[in-house]
C-alpha positions as CSV (number, residue, x, y, z in Angstrom):
1,M,-226.2,-38.3,182.8
2,A,-229.7,-38.7,180.9
3,E,-231.3,-39.3,184.2
4,E,-230.2,-36.1,185.6
5,K,-231.5,-34.5,182.6
6,E,-234.7,-36.4,183.1
7,R,-235.0,-35.4,186.6
8,F,-233.9,-32.0,186.3
9,Y,-236.4,-30.9,183.4
10,S,-239.1,-32.2,185.7
11,R,-237.7,-30.1,188.3
12,L,-237.2,-26.9,186.0
13,A,-241.4,-27.5,184.9
14,C,-242.4,-27.0,188.6
15,I,-241.2,-23.9,188.4
16,P,-243.8,-21.0,187.7
17,G,-242.7,-18.5,184.9
18,I,-240.5,-21.6,183.4
19,H,-241.5,-23.9,180.2
20,P,-238.9,-26.2,179.4
21,M,-238.8,-27.6,176.2
22,P,-238.0,-30.8,174.6
23,S,-234.0,-30.6,173.9
24,I,-231.1,-32.6,172.0
25,G,-227.6,-32.5,173.7
26,D,-226.5,-31.5,177.6
27,W,-229.1,-28.1,177.9
28,I,-232.3,-27.5,178.0
29,L,-234.5,-24.9,176.2
30,L,-236.7,-22.8,178.6
31,R,-239.4,-20.2,177.4
32,V,-239.5,-17.2,179.9
33,E,-240.5,-13.6,180.0
34,H,-237.4,-11.3,180.0
35,P,-234.5,-14.0,179.2
36,T,-231.6,-11.6,179.0
37,E,-232.9,-10.3,182.5
38,L,-233.0,-13.5,183.4
39,A,-229.7,-14.7,182.3
40,R,-228.0,-11.8,183.5
41,K,-229.2,-12.4,187.1
42,I,-228.6,-15.9,187.0
43,T,-224.9,-16.0,186.2
44,R,-224.0,-13.3,189.0
45,R,-225.4,-16.0,191.4
46,V,-223.9,-19.1,189.9
47,L,-221.2,-20.3,187.6
48,P,-220.7,-18.5,184.4
49,G,-222.1,-20.3,181.1
50,L,-224.4,-22.4,182.7
51,I,-227.2,-19.9,181.0
52,S,-227.1,-18.4,177.8
53,V,-229.7,-16.5,175.2
54,P,-229.6,-18.5,172.0
55,R,-229.6,-15.9,169.4
56,H,-232.7,-16.8,166.6
57,V,-234.9,-18.5,169.6
58,T,-237.0,-15.5,170.9
59,G,-238.2,-15.5,174.7
60,A,-235.9,-18.1,175.6
61,V,-233.0,-19.0,177.5
62,R,-230.8,-22.4,177.2
63,V,-229.6,-24.2,180.5
64,T,-226.6,-26.6,180.8
65,V,-227.2,-29.6,182.4
66,S,-224.8,-30.4,184.8
67,D,-224.2,-33.0,188.0
68,P,-227.2,-33.0,190.6
69,K,-225.4,-30.6,192.9
70,T,-225.2,-27.7,190.3
71,N,-228.3,-28.5,188.7
72,E,-229.8,-27.6,192.3
73,R,-228.1,-24.6,192.9
74,L,-229.5,-23.7,189.3
75,L,-232.9,-24.3,190.3
76,R,-232.5,-22.9,193.3
77,A,-231.3,-19.4,191.4
78,L,-234.3,-19.8,188.8
79,R,-237.0,-20.2,191.5
80,E,-235.4,-16.6,193.2
81,A,-234.9,-15.0,189.9
82,V,-238.7,-15.4,188.8
83,A,-240.8,-15.1,192.0
């Protein structure tokens, strides 16, 4: 899981408008513009529960690190949503 998290983190960092932050556990915090809107778009496109808006962190969403196939779907949806 640690390898997949590192790979996923580096792929997220390549998406303009998304700024991953070092995170502990099986999720990654991303600094983004319009977090609620972004989370809504992503939830419609991929499995519910992979992205959420943390209550006490302004301008961020939290994404769950999953299996490589699901992570690729999430990366694709994120790229399209912020484009």
